FITIVEX-206400 format. One record per residue (C-alpha): residue in three letters; residue number from 1; x, z, y. Coordinates in steps of 0.05 Angstrom, whole numbers. Example, Ala and Ser with C-alpha at 12.3 -4.5 7.8 and 13.67 -1.06 7.14 Angstrom:
2
+------+-----+--------+--------+--------+
! type ! seq !     px !     pz !     py !
+------+-----+--------+--------+--------+
!  ALA !   1 !    246 !    156 !    -90 !
!  SER !   2 !    273 !    143 !    -21 !
+------+-----+--------+--------+--------+
//
This chain:
98
+------+-----+--------+--------+--------+
! type ! seq !     px !     pz !     py !
+------+-----+--------+--------+--------+
!  UNK !   1 !  -3230 !   5053 !   2109 !
!  UNK !   2 !  -3248 !   5074 !   2180 !
!  UNK !   3 !  -3266 !   5000 !   2194 !
!  UNK !   4 !  -3316 !   5002 !   2139 !
!  UNK !   5 !  -3349 !   5069 !   2164 !
!  UNK !   6 !  -3358 !   5038 !   2236 !
!  UNK !   7 !  -3383 !   4974 !   2207 !
!  UNK !   8 !  -3437 !   5015 !   2169 !
!  UNK !   9 !  -3452 !   5056 !   2224 !
!  UNK !  10 !  -3465 !   4995 !   2271 !
!  UNK !  11 !  -3490 !   4947 !   2221 !
!  UNK !  12 !  -3439 !   4898 !   2230 !
!  UNK !  13 !  -3419 !   4854 !   2173 !
!  UNK !  14 !  -3353 !   4862 !   2143 !
!  UNK !  15 !  -3301 !   4807 !   2157 !
!  UNK !  16 !  -3295 !   4754 !   2097 !
!  UNK !  17 !  -3233 !   4764 !   2056 !
!  UNK !  18 !  -3181 !   4710 !   2062 !
!  UNK !  19 !  -3172 !   4663 !   2002 !
!  UNK !  20 !  -3101 !   4667 !   1971 !
!  UNK !  21 !  -3057 !   4610 !   1992 !
!  UNK !  22 !  -3034 !   4561 !   1939 !
!  UNK !  23 !  -2964 !   4553 !   1932 !
!  UNK !  24 !  -2943 !   4481 !   1927 !
!  UNK !  25 !  -2911 !   4456 !   1865 !
!  UNK !  26 !  -2853 !   4408 !   1876 !
!  UNK !  27 !  -2845 !   4364 !   1814 !
!  UNK !  28 !  -2781 !   4342 !   1788 !
!  UNK !  29 !  -2766 !   4268 !   1803 !
!  UNK !  30 !  -2724 !   4224 !   1761 !
!  UNK !  31 !  -2673 !   4171 !   1784 !
!  UNK !  32 !  -2722 !   4117 !   1785 !
!  UNK !  33 !  -2768 !   4155 !   1836 !
!  UNK !  34 !  -2708 !   4169 !   1877 !
!  UNK !  35 !  -2681 !   4096 !   1876 !
!  UNK !  36 !  -2751 !   4070 !   1896 !
!  UNK !  37 !  -2758 !   4120 !   1949 !
!  UNK !  38 !  -2691 !   4096 !   1979 !
!  UNK !  39 !  -2704 !   4025 !   1974 !
!  UNK !  40 !  -2772 !   4031 !   2009 !
!  UNK !  41 !  -2745 !   4075 !   2062 !
!  UNK !  42 !  -2785 !   4137 !   2046 !
!  UNK !  43 !  -2772 !   4204 !   2066 !
!  UNK !  44 !  -2739 !   4248 !   2014 !
!  UNK !  45 !  -2774 !   4313 !   2000 !
!  UNK !  46 !  -2745 !   4375 !   2032 !
!  UNK !  47 !  -2750 !   4421 !   1969 !
!  UNK !  48 !  -2698 !   4388 !   1928 !
!  UNK !  49 !  -2625 !   4399 !   1940 !
!  UNK !  50 !  -2571 !   4344 !   1937 !
!  UNK !  51 !  -2525 !   4347 !   1877 !
!  UNK !  52 !  -2461 !   4381 !   1889 !
!  UNK !  53 !  -2399 !   4342 !   1904 !
!  UNK !  54 !  -2339 !   4340 !   1859 !
!  UNK !  55 !  -2285 !   4386 !   1896 !
!  UNK !  56 !  -2227 !   4341 !   1872 !
!  UNK !  57 !  -2259 !   4275 !   1899 !
!  UNK !  58 !  -2273 !   4308 !   1967 !
!  UNK !  59 !  -2202 !   4335 !   1970 !
!  UNK !  60 !  -2177 !   4262 !   1957 !
!  UNK !  61 !  -2221 !   4233 !   2006 !
!  UNK !  62 !  -2201 !   4281 !   2060 !
!  UNK !  63 !  -2131 !   4270 !   2044 !
!  UNK !  64 !  -2135 !   4197 !   2053 !
!  UNK !  65 !  -2176 !   4206 !   2117 !
!  UNK !  66 !  -2127 !   4253 !   2151 !
!  UNK !  67 !  -2073 !   4198 !   2137 !
!  UNK !  68 !  -2113 !   4135 !   2151 !
!  UNK !  69 !  -2128 !   4145 !   2227 !
!  UNK !  70 !  -2055 !   4163 !   2251 !
!  UNK !  71 !  -2025 !   4110 !   2207 !
!  UNK !  72 !  -2070 !   4054 !   2237 !
!  UNK !  73 !  -2058 !   4077 !   2307 !
!  UNK !  74 !  -1984 !   4076 !   2297 !
!  UNK !  75 !  -1987 !   4003 !   2271 !
!  UNK !  76 !  -2027 !   3978 !   2337 !
!  UNK !  77 !  -1997 !   3957 !   2398 !
!  UNK !  78 !  -2015 !   3993 !   2462 !
!  UNK !  79 !  -2062 !   3938 !   2487 !
!  UNK !  80 !  -2093 !   3937 !   2417 !
!  UNK !  81 !  -2104 !   4013 !   2414 !
!  UNK !  82 !  -2132 !   4012 !   2485 !
!  UNK !  83 !  -2184 !   3954 !   2471 !
!  UNK !  84 !  -2207 !   3990 !   2409 !
!  UNK !  85 !  -2214 !   4055 !   2447 !
!  UNK !  86 !  -2253 !   4016 !   2499 !
!  UNK !  87 !  -2299 !   3983 !   2448 !
!  UNK !  88 !  -2311 !   4051 !   2417 !
!  UNK !  89 !  -2330 !   4083 !   2487 !
!  UNK !  90 !  -2379 !   4024 !   2503 !
!  UNK !  91 !  -2412 !   4035 !   2435 !
!  UNK !  92 !  -2418 !   4110 !   2441 !
!  UNK !  93 !  -2446 !   4105 !   2510 !
!  UNK !  94 !  -2491 !   4045 !   2501 !
!  UNK !  95 !  -2566 !   4053 !   2503 !
!  UNK !  96 !  -2591 !   4069 !   2433 !
!  UNK !  97 !  -2649 !   4019 !   2432 !
!  UNK !  98 !  -2602 !   3957 !   2448 !
+------+-----+--------+--------+--------+
//
């Protein structure tokens, strides 16, 4: 209110009102759109959440994952294990664009 009084007294024009911002509407996509986007290498929209994972399948996968590494390492000889670790380190520290 004070600003309008000062504007009237000085003859200044009141500031223009801002237009309301339109909200973006994210349309629901069907499986064909998602498959096409994946095959063409298109980025996925940020507004959609991935489907929830089945807890039983997650537990089963974790169970196998916890067993797999140590079981494989136990079967390898010391030289094979060392070679595998050497290759992993070289891959990890290799230049990204090579």
